[in-house]
Structures are given as structure tokens and as C-alpha cells.
C-alpha positions as CSV (number, residue, x, y, z in Angstrom):
1,M,140.6,-11.6,29.3
2,K,140.5,-15.2,30.5
3,Y,143.5,-17.2,31.5
4,C,144.2,-20.9,32.1
5,S,147.2,-21.2,34.3
6,D,149.1,-23.6,36.6
7,L,149.2,-21.6,39.7
8,T,151.4,-22.5,42.6
9,V,149.9,-23.3,46.0
10,K,151.6,-21.0,48.5
11,A,149.7,-22.3,51.5
12,V,146.6,-24.3,52.5
13,E,145.1,-22.8,55.7
14,R,142.6,-24.9,57.7
15,I,139.8,-22.5,58.8
16,N,137.8,-25.2,60.6
17,E,136.8,-28.8,60.1
18,K,134.7,-27.8,57.1
19,Y,136.7,-25.1,55.3
20,V,140.2,-24.5,54.0
21,L,141.7,-21.3,52.4
22,L,143.9,-21.9,49.4
23,R,146.5,-19.2,48.7
24,L,147.7,-19.3,45.1
25,T,150.4,-17.4,43.3
26,Q,152.6,-17.2,40.2
27,E,155.8,-15.5,39.1
28,D,154.0,-12.9,36.9
29,P,151.6,-10.4,38.4
30,L,148.1,-11.9,38.7
31,P,145.6,-10.5,36.1
32,K,142.9,-8.0,37.0
33,M,139.9,-9.6,38.7
34,Q,136.5,-8.2,39.7
35,P,134.9,-8.9,43.0
36,G,132.1,-11.4,42.4
37,Q,133.9,-13.3,39.6
38,F,134.9,-16.9,40.0
39,V,137.4,-19.5,38.9
40,E,137.1,-23.1,37.6
41,V,139.8,-25.4,39.0
42,R,140.9,-28.7,37.6
43,V,141.1,-31.4,40.3
44,D,143.9,-33.8,39.2
45,D,144.4,-37.3,40.6
46,S,140.9,-37.6,41.8
47,P,139.2,-40.4,39.9
48,N,135.7,-39.4,40.8
49,T,136.1,-35.8,39.8
50,F,135.6,-35.4,36.1
51,L,134.7,-31.8,35.8
52,R,136.3,-28.6,37.0
53,R,135.0,-27.1,40.2
54,P,133.7,-23.5,40.3
55,I,134.9,-21.5,43.3
56,S,134.3,-17.8,44.1
57,I,137.2,-15.5,44.3
58,N,137.6,-14.8,48.0
59,D,140.3,-12.2,47.9
60,V,143.2,-10.9,45.7
61,D,146.2,-9.8,47.7
62,R,148.2,-7.5,45.2
63,V,151.0,-6.9,47.7
64,N,151.9,-10.6,47.9
65,N,150.5,-11.5,44.4
66,E,148.1,-14.0,45.8
67,L,144.7,-15.3,44.8
68,H,142.6,-16.7,47.7
69,L,139.9,-19.4,47.4
70,L,137.7,-20.4,50.3
71,V,136.8,-24.0,49.8
72,A,134.0,-25.9,51.5
73,V,135.1,-29.5,51.9
74,V,132.0,-31.5,50.8
75,G,133.1,-34.2,48.3
76,D,135.9,-36.0,46.7
77,G,137.0,-33.1,44.6
78,T,137.1,-30.5,47.4
79,R,138.7,-33.1,49.8
80,H,141.5,-33.4,47.3
81,L,141.9,-29.7,47.1
82,A,142.1,-29.5,50.9
83,Q,145.0,-32.0,50.8
84,L,147.2,-29.9,48.5
85,T,150.5,-28.8,49.9
86,A,152.7,-25.8,49.5
87,G,154.5,-26.0,46.1
88,S,151.8,-28.0,44.4
89,K,150.4,-26.8,41.1
90,L,146.7,-26.1,40.6
91,N,145.3,-25.5,37.1
92,V,142.9,-22.6,37.2
93,M,140.7,-21.0,34.5
94,Y,140.0,-17.4,35.5
95,P,138.6,-14.8,36.0
96,L,135.1,-15.9,34.9
97,G,131.7,-14.2,34.9
98,N,130.5,-10.7,35.8
99,G,131.0,-9.3,39.2
100,F,129.4,-7.0,41.7
101,N,128.6,-3.3,41.1
102,V,131.5,-1.2,42.3
103,T,130.4,2.1,40.6
104,S,128.9,3.2,43.9
105,V,130.9,2.5,47.1
106,Q,129.0,4.6,49.6
107,S,126.4,3.2,52.0
108,R,126.8,-0.4,51.0
109,L,125.5,-3.4,52.9
110,L,127.1,-6.8,52.1
111,V,125.1,-9.8,53.3
112,G,126.4,-13.3,53.3
113,G,125.5,-16.7,54.7
114,G,127.6,-19.8,55.0
115,V,130.3,-20.2,52.3
116,G,128.4,-17.4,50.5
117,V,130.4,-14.9,52.5
118,A,133.5,-15.8,50.4
119,P,133.1,-13.3,47.5
120,L,132.1,-10.5,49.9
121,L,135.6,-10.2,51.3
122,Y,137.2,-9.1,48.0
123,L,134.2,-6.8,47.4
124,G,134.7,-5.2,50.8
125,R,138.4,-4.8,50.1
126,T,137.6,-3.2,46.7
127,I,135.0,-0.8,48.2
128,S,137.5,0.2,51.0
129,E,140.3,0.8,48.5
130,M,137.9,3.1,46.5
131,G,137.3,5.2,49.5
132,G,134.1,3.6,50.9
133,K,133.4,1.8,54.1
134,P,131.1,-1.2,53.7
135,T,128.9,-2.7,56.3
136,F,128.9,-6.5,56.5
137,L,126.0,-8.6,57.8
138,L,127.1,-12.3,58.1
139,G,124.8,-15.1,59.1
140,A,125.5,-18.7,60.3
141,R,123.9,-21.5,62.2
142,T,126.3,-21.2,65.2
143,K,129.3,-19.1,66.1
144,H,131.5,-22.0,65.0
145,D,130.2,-21.7,61.5
146,L,131.2,-18.0,61.1
147,L,134.1,-17.5,58.7
148,L,137.0,-15.0,58.5
149,L,135.5,-12.4,60.8
150,D,138.9,-10.8,61.5
151,K,139.5,-10.2,57.8
152,F,136.1,-8.7,57.3
153,K,136.7,-6.3,60.2
154,M,139.7,-4.9,58.3
155,Y,137.4,-3.2,55.7
156,G,134.2,-2.2,57.5
157,E,131.7,-2.7,60.4
158,V,130.7,-6.4,60.9
159,Y,127.3,-7.5,62.2
160,V,126.5,-11.1,62.9
161,T,123.4,-13.3,63.3
162,T,123.3,-16.9,64.4
163,E,120.3,-19.2,64.4
164,D,121.1,-20.4,67.9
165,G,122.1,-16.9,69.3
166,S,125.6,-18.1,70.2
167,E,127.1,-15.0,68.5
168,G,125.6,-11.6,67.5
169,E,121.8,-11.4,67.2
170,R,119.6,-14.5,67.2
171,G,117.8,-15.3,64.0
172,F,118.4,-14.9,60.3
173,V,120.2,-12.1,58.5
174,T,116.9,-10.5,57.6
175,D,116.0,-10.3,61.3
176,H,119.0,-8.1,62.3
177,T,118.2,-4.7,63.6
178,I,120.7,-3.0,61.3
179,W,117.9,-3.0,58.6
180,Q,115.9,-0.6,60.8
181,K,118.8,1.5,62.1
182,Q,120.5,2.3,58.8
183,K,119.5,3.2,55.2
184,F,121.6,1.7,52.4
185,S,122.0,2.6,48.8
186,L,122.8,-0.9,47.6
187,V,122.7,-4.4,49.1
188,S,125.0,-7.1,47.7
189,T,124.3,-10.7,48.9
190,C,125.5,-14.2,48.4
191,G,124.5,-17.4,50.1
192,P,121.8,-20.0,50.1
193,M,119.0,-19.1,47.7
194,P,116.2,-18.9,50.4
195,M,118.4,-16.4,52.3
196,M,119.0,-14.3,49.1
197,K,115.4,-14.3,48.2
198,A,114.5,-13.1,51.7
199,V,117.2,-10.4,51.5
200,A,115.9,-9.3,48.1
201,R,112.3,-9.1,49.2
202,L,113.3,-7.1,52.4
203,S,115.5,-4.8,50.3
204,A,112.6,-4.1,47.9
205,S,110.3,-3.4,50.8
206,L,112.8,-0.8,52.0
207,D,113.1,0.7,48.5
208,T,116.8,-0.4,48.4
209,E,118.6,-1.7,45.3
210,C,119.8,-5.3,45.6
211,E,122.1,-7.6,43.7
212,L,122.5,-11.4,44.2
213,S,125.4,-13.7,43.4
214,L,123.9,-17.0,42.3
215,E,125.5,-20.3,43.1
216,N,124.0,-22.5,40.3
217,K,126.0,-25.6,39.3
218,M,128.6,-24.7,36.7
219,A,130.4,-27.4,34.8
220,C,132.3,-25.4,32.2
221,G,132.2,-21.7,33.3
222,L,132.0,-20.6,29.6
223,G,128.3,-21.0,28.7
224,A,128.8,-24.1,26.7
225,C,127.3,-26.9,28.8
226,L,124.0,-25.0,29.7
227,C,123.7,-26.6,33.1
228,C,123.6,-23.3,35.1
229,V,120.7,-21.7,33.3
230,E,118.6,-19.2,35.2
231,K,115.3,-17.6,34.0
232,T,115.4,-13.8,33.9
233,N,112.6,-11.3,33.3
234,D,114.4,-9.5,30.5
235,K,116.3,-12.1,28.5
236,G,114.5,-15.4,29.3
237,N,116.9,-18.2,30.1
238,V,120.6,-17.2,30.5
239,C,123.7,-18.9,31.6
240,V,124.7,-17.8,35.1
241,C,128.4,-18.4,34.4
242,T,128.5,-15.8,31.6
243,E,125.5,-13.4,32.4
244,G,126.3,-13.6,36.1
245,P,126.9,-14.9,38.6
246,V,125.8,-11.5,39.9
247,F,122.4,-10.3,38.9
248,D,120.3,-7.3,39.8
249,A,117.4,-8.7,41.9
250,K,114.8,-7.0,39.6
251,R,116.0,-9.3,36.7
252,L,115.0,-12.5,38.6
253,T,111.7,-14.0,39.6
254,L,112.1,-14.3,43.4
């Protein structure tokens, strides 16, 4: 079931100079949402923003009836979202797409880079609530680019890599020693495509299943505009917004 609702902005939290966290709510209970799904938000009063903006579902707080969106402030549309205030209304079309695999919650490694860490928090919460304890591996350029570490630590063990070595182990996420120390049943990853390709190849070499959350540009979120097409090995070209955004790595040419 999809909804198009005017949600109320409960708070806008500044994470750092590049990111804000939008906490949205409504009077009725929020609908069921799967980790890995996304929303399309309408950006009003922004003359240069004609299309909705796709944003991953960062978290769903059922106790406080809140939907959390982690927004990277990179253009006119997202700058406008960062300037919203408590009490404002935001038109949201949601939940869209297909999410991560949650049929198995044991021995899970969740790998994120940059703003790609966003959907992994709700995935981690879901795995934890189902009785599992996920392991998070989060990468960034520097320690100042790491996001929401305290929240990730609420649901599992957190390991970090930074390219400059300012936090955690130096290097990329695929360089971390956790890959040699532990065996995982499933790796879920989201972030820049080169990072996800490297994670998928490493997972394959370790005979570990892997799923990727793609970040193709999505204008409509419903499969109508055909701007987010990705080639798959089984169905040819498909729309990421409807077939994904999460795909089994074996379906993609990486």
C-alpha cells in the first residue's frame, strides 16, 4: 500500500554542516514500512526544484510515531528541506520500492558508506527487534564524515574505516579486518557504486550472499519515467524504483 500524505515536521536536527535529520509525524499511526524502502518528497516553494526528491527511510520510531529521513544538503531542493521548521508540512509519497532481506537475521553484516549508511539504521533496528544482532561496518573519508554512530551502536557492534585513518581502521570498508575475523551469512550494503561493487566482489570471494541498495536517480518513484533503469541478468532492464532499490548482487553485472 502506498500513501501520499502531508506529514508534520516534528524537528529538523543538524547532524553536521552537510547533513540534517528530518523527524516527521502525523496524527494517525504511520503505515508499515520495510527497511530499504524509500520516499519521494515534494519540495514546495523552491522554484528550481520541479521533481520530487527520493530519500531513503532512515528509521521508523513506532513509540513516537516518527519517520526519520537523513538528508544530504547538496542542492536547492535539499537546502530548502534543511530550512524547514517544526510544524511545517511536507508532502511525502511512501513507502516505495522493495527493501532488504529480513527473513534471516543471524550473522548479518551491514556495510555503508557516506549517506548510504541511512537505510542501514532501520535495517539494524528491524534485525534487532527480530532477535538478531547485526554487525555494522561504516566507512567515510574522515571521522567528521561519520554519521549517527551512537544510534547504530544501539542495535549492534559498529566497526569503522576512514580513508585518512582518523577513526577506526585506515582504508576502505573492504580493507577492514572484520572480513577475515568473522563469517557472515548475508551482507547488505548501500553507498557509492564503486564501494558496493567492491563489497559484492569481496563477498562473492568469501562465498557470502550479498544484496545492494542502488541509488539511481528516481524522478517519479513509480516506474513511469524510466530514468532509473538498471540492467539485470535475469530480466534485462528494470526500474530500480519498483524492482529495487535493493537487489541480490547475483542479479547485477558488477
